[in-house]
C-alpha positions as CSV (number, residue, x, y, z in Angstrom):
1,M,132.5,85.0,73.8
2,T,128.8,84.8,75.0
3,T,125.8,84.9,72.7
4,A,124.9,88.3,74.1
5,A,128.3,89.7,73.4
6,R,128.0,88.7,69.7
7,L,124.6,90.4,69.1
8,T,124.8,93.1,66.4
9,P,122.7,96.2,66.1
10,A,120.6,94.4,63.4
11,S,120.0,91.5,65.9
12,F,118.8,93.9,68.5
13,R,116.4,95.5,66.0
14,K,115.0,92.0,65.3
15,I,114.7,91.3,69.0
16,T,113.0,94.6,69.6
17,T,110.5,93.9,66.8
18,A,109.8,90.4,68.1
19,W,109.4,91.6,71.7
20,I,106.9,94.3,70.7
21,Q,104.9,91.7,68.7
22,L,105.0,89.3,71.6
23,Q,103.7,91.9,74.0
24,E,101.0,93.1,71.6
25,H,99.7,89.6,70.8
26,A,100.3,87.8,74.1
27,G,100.8,90.5,76.7
28,I,103.9,88.9,78.1
29,G,105.8,90.9,80.7
30,V,106.4,91.4,84.4
31,I,103.1,90.9,86.3
32,R,102.3,94.0,88.3
33,N,98.7,93.4,89.4
34,E,95.9,90.8,89.8
35,R,94.5,91.5,86.3
36,E,97.8,90.9,84.7
37,Y,98.3,87.8,86.9
38,K,95.0,86.3,85.8
39,R,95.8,87.1,82.1
40,M,99.2,85.4,82.4
41,V,97.8,82.3,84.1
42,A,95.2,82.0,81.3
43,L,98.0,82.3,78.8
44,L,100.0,79.7,80.6
45,D,97.0,77.4,80.5
46,K,96.7,77.9,76.7
47,V,100.4,77.3,76.2
48,I,100.2,74.1,78.2
49,D,97.2,73.0,76.2
50,E,99.1,73.5,73.0
51,G,101.8,71.1,74.1
52,G,104.1,73.4,76.2
53,A,104.2,70.8,79.0
54,D,106.2,68.5,76.7
55,E,109.8,69.5,77.0
56,N,110.4,68.7,73.3
57,H,107.6,71.0,72.1
58,P,108.5,74.4,70.6
59,L,106.4,76.1,73.3
60,A,108.1,74.4,76.2
61,G,110.5,77.3,76.8
62,L,107.6,79.8,76.7
63,A,105.7,77.7,79.3
64,D,108.8,77.8,81.5
65,V,109.1,81.6,81.2
66,L,105.4,82.1,81.9
67,G,105.6,79.7,84.8
68,E,108.5,81.7,86.3
69,L,106.6,85.0,85.9
70,V,103.5,83.6,87.6
71,E,105.6,82.0,90.3
72,R,107.5,85.2,91.0
73,Y,104.2,87.1,91.3
74,E,102.7,84.5,93.6
75,E,105.8,84.5,95.8
76,S,105.8,88.2,96.1
77,R,102.0,88.6,96.6
78,V,100.5,85.3,97.7
79,R,103.4,83.8,99.6
80,I,102.9,80.2,98.5
81,P,105.8,78.3,100.1
82,Q,108.2,76.3,98.0
83,A,106.9,72.7,97.8
84,E,106.8,69.7,95.6
85,P,103.6,69.5,93.4
86,R,102.5,66.5,95.5
87,E,103.0,68.4,98.7
88,V,100.9,71.3,97.3
89,L,98.2,68.8,96.3
90,D,98.3,67.2,99.8
91,Y,98.1,70.6,101.5
92,L,95.1,71.8,99.3
93,M,93.3,68.5,99.9
94,K,93.6,68.9,103.7
95,E,92.7,72.6,103.6
96,N,89.5,71.7,101.6
97,D,88.8,68.6,103.6
98,L,88.9,66.4,100.5
99,R,89.5,62.6,100.1
100,Q,91.5,61.1,97.3
101,S,88.3,59.9,95.7
102,D,87.0,63.5,95.6
103,L,89.6,64.3,92.8
104,A,88.4,61.7,90.3
105,D,87.3,64.3,87.8
106,E,90.6,66.2,88.0
107,V,93.2,63.5,88.4
108,G,91.6,60.1,88.0
109,S,91.0,57.2,90.3
110,Q,91.8,57.2,94.0
111,G,94.8,55.0,93.1
112,V,96.2,57.6,90.8
113,V,95.9,60.3,93.5
114,S,97.5,57.9,96.0
115,E,100.5,57.3,93.6
116,I,100.9,61.1,93.1
117,L,100.9,61.8,96.8
118,A,103.4,58.9,97.4
119,G,105.7,60.4,94.8
120,K,105.4,57.4,92.5
121,R,103.7,59.4,89.7
122,A,104.0,62.9,88.5
123,I,101.1,65.3,87.8
124,N,100.7,65.7,84.1
125,A,99.7,68.9,82.3
126,R,96.0,68.0,82.0
127,Q,95.8,67.2,85.7
128,A,97.7,70.3,86.6
129,K,95.2,72.5,84.7
130,A,92.2,70.7,86.2
131,L,93.6,70.9,89.7
132,A,94.4,74.6,89.2
133,E,90.9,75.3,88.2
134,R,89.5,73.4,91.1
135,F,91.6,75.1,93.7
136,G,91.9,78.5,92.1
137,V,95.7,78.5,91.8
138,S,98.2,78.6,89.0
139,P,98.9,75.3,87.1
140,A,102.6,76.1,87.9
141,A,101.9,75.0,91.5
142,F,101.5,71.4,90.2
143,I,104.3,71.3,87.6
């Protein structure tokens, strides 16, 4: 029997109460417009800052859910193609005529950027947030 099949009416009341509180305090839900999108991206940034990028952190699941909501909105509105974070970075660098050394403030040395673009190093949460701010996209594009 699945977990959903075992939920009791009392469990649903608790879920309903928790959901209402989550919506009131964080505004989490389906993104329907640009204002909600910006609010959700800002919330994702805060969750990442609190440690949500660490898969062992209690907020990791929330970061995943928020990332999925942001990604769904972007795919339906912005049409960002599916790509690896390093491919997104490479594309944005080319579109903005940037060299690896131009990203020192966001990522680190030219060598770090080179390793990311070569697939030898992943983009961490701090770098994803900084890159998102620089390029005006969601941090989810780099995670």
